[in-house]
C-alpha positions as CSV (number, residue, x, y, z in Angstrom):
1,M,148.0,44.9,170.9
2,T,149.7,47.6,172.4
3,Y,152.3,47.3,175.3
4,K,150.0,49.8,176.9
5,G,146.4,47.9,175.9
6,F,148.3,44.7,177.7
7,K,149.8,46.9,180.7
8,K,145.8,47.8,181.5
9,E,143.7,44.5,180.8
10,I,146.0,42.7,182.4
11,E,145.9,44.8,185.5
12,K,142.2,44.7,185.6
13,L,142.7,40.9,186.2
14,G,144.8,41.9,189.3
15,A,148.4,41.8,186.8
16,S,150.7,43.5,186.8
17,C,153.7,43.5,183.8
18,R,157.5,44.9,184.5
19,F,160.4,45.9,181.5
20,Y,163.8,44.5,181.7
21,K,166.3,45.0,179.8
22,I,169.5,43.2,179.9
23,G,172.9,44.5,178.8
24,C,172.8,48.0,176.2
25,Y,171.4,46.6,173.9
26,D,167.8,45.7,173.9
27,V,168.4,41.6,173.4
28,G,167.2,39.8,176.2
29,S,164.6,42.5,176.5
30,Y,161.5,40.8,178.3
31,V,158.3,41.5,179.7
32,Y,157.6,40.5,183.1
33,V,154.4,39.3,184.2
34,L,153.5,38.7,187.5
35,Y,150.5,37.2,189.1
36,H,150.1,37.1,193.5
37,N,154.2,37.8,193.2
38,I,154.9,34.8,190.7
39,I,156.6,35.5,187.1
40,I,153.2,33.3,185.1
41,A,155.2,35.0,182.2
42,T,158.1,36.1,180.3
43,I,157.1,38.2,176.7
44,S,160.1,39.1,174.1
45,K,160.7,42.4,173.6
46,I,162.9,42.4,170.9
47,Q,161.3,38.9,169.2
48,P,158.1,37.9,168.2
49,N,156.1,34.5,168.8
50,R,159.0,34.6,171.8
51,G,158.0,33.9,174.9
52,D,157.3,31.7,177.8
53,I,154.7,31.2,180.0
54,L,154.8,29.2,183.6
55,F,151.8,27.8,184.2
56,N,151.7,24.3,186.9
57,Q,148.0,24.0,187.1
58,I,144.6,24.1,186.0
59,L,144.1,27.3,184.7
60,N,140.9,28.9,186.4
61,D,139.4,32.0,184.7
62,T,142.0,34.8,185.1
63,E,144.8,32.8,184.6
64,S,143.3,31.5,181.7
65,K,142.6,35.2,180.4
66,L,145.9,36.3,181.5
67,L,147.3,33.3,179.6
68,I,145.2,34.7,176.7
69,L,146.3,38.3,176.5
70,C,150.0,36.7,177.3
71,C,149.4,34.6,173.8
72,K,148.2,38.1,172.5
73,L,151.1,40.4,172.2
74,M,154.0,37.1,170.8
75,Q,151.5,38.1,168.9
76,T,150.9,41.4,168.1
77,P,154.4,42.6,165.9
78,V,157.5,44.0,167.6
79,D,156.7,47.7,165.6
80,E,152.9,47.3,166.3
81,R,153.5,47.5,170.2
82,G,154.3,50.7,171.1
83,K,155.9,51.6,173.9
84,L,156.4,50.3,177.3
85,E,156.5,52.8,179.8
């Protein structure tokens, strides 16, 4: 899954994503996924299969779809994700 495709799909579900870079060497670069203005996931931009998903309740249908999309992005090799704009 590319960042562009990920962003498009989560926006359809009412969520958004932001890219943050900590430091000057991309160490600590993350995609933050927000839903109802709450961070629900952080996904590493430089390490595959690395991220945190933060749900503290039984998921509704939309939240389940967001969870699946976040997992797909985490499982995509970093060099295949493209650029986040």
